[in-house]
C-alpha positions in Angstrom: 89.3 105.6 96.4 93.2 105.0 96.8 95.5 107.8 96.2 99.3 107.1 95.7 102.2 109.5 96.7 105.0 109.2 94.3 108.5 110.7 94.0 110.4 111.2 90.8 114.1 110.0 91.1 115.3 112.1 88.2 113.9 115.5 89.2 112.8 115.0 92.8 109.1 116.0 92.0 106.7 114.8 94.6 103.2 114.2 93.3 100.0 112.3 94.0 97.7 110.2 91.8 94.3 108.9 92.6 93.0 105.7 90.8 90.0 103.4 91.0 92.4 100.5 90.8 95.9 99.3 92.0 98.7 101.3 90.6 100.8 99.8 87.7 104.1 100.6 86.1 102.3 102.4 83.3 100.9 104.7 85.9 104.2 105.6 87.4 105.2 108.5 85.2 106.5 111.9 86.2 104.2 114.8 85.2 107.1 117.4 85.2 109.8 115.5 83.2 108.1 112.4 82.0 110.6 110.0 83.5 109.5 106.5 84.5 112.0 106.3 87.4 109.3 107.0 90.0 109.3 105.6 93.6 106.2 105.2 95.6 106.2 106.8 99.1 104.7 105.2 102.1 101.6 107.1 102.8 98.8 107.2 105.5 95.2 106.2 104.8 92.0 107.1 106.6 89.5 104.7 107.4 85.9 106.3 107.4 83.2 104.3 109.3 83.0 102.7 112.7 86.3 102.6 114.5 88.1 99.2 114.6 89.2 98.1 117.9 91.2 95.0 118.5 89.7 92.5 120.8 91.0 89.9 123.2 89.2 86.6 123.3 85.5 86.3 122.5 83.7 89.1 121.1 80.4 89.8 123.2 77.2 90.4 121.2 75.6 93.8 121.5 72.2 92.4 122.2 71.9 89.5 124.7 69.0 87.0 124.2 67.5 85.1 127.1 68.2 81.5 127.4 64.8 80.9 129.3 61.5 82.4 128.7 60.4 85.0 131.4 58.5 83.5 134.4 54.7 84.1 134.3 53.4 86.1 137.4 51.3 84.0 139.8 
């Protein structure tokens, strides 16, 4: 769920809101003074799950399948 860090330009109050959607202009209201002159700060986000690693070239499969069937013992 995304959370947005905001700063009021009028009173300087820094606050955070959490929404289940993208932020709109109606959501940008200071809880202290009620001003609508609110600026969104650049914030970090945390990705939970398997770590993403950039790859160079072809991605190798985790499990390799044989191209030829195994030889039968004689």
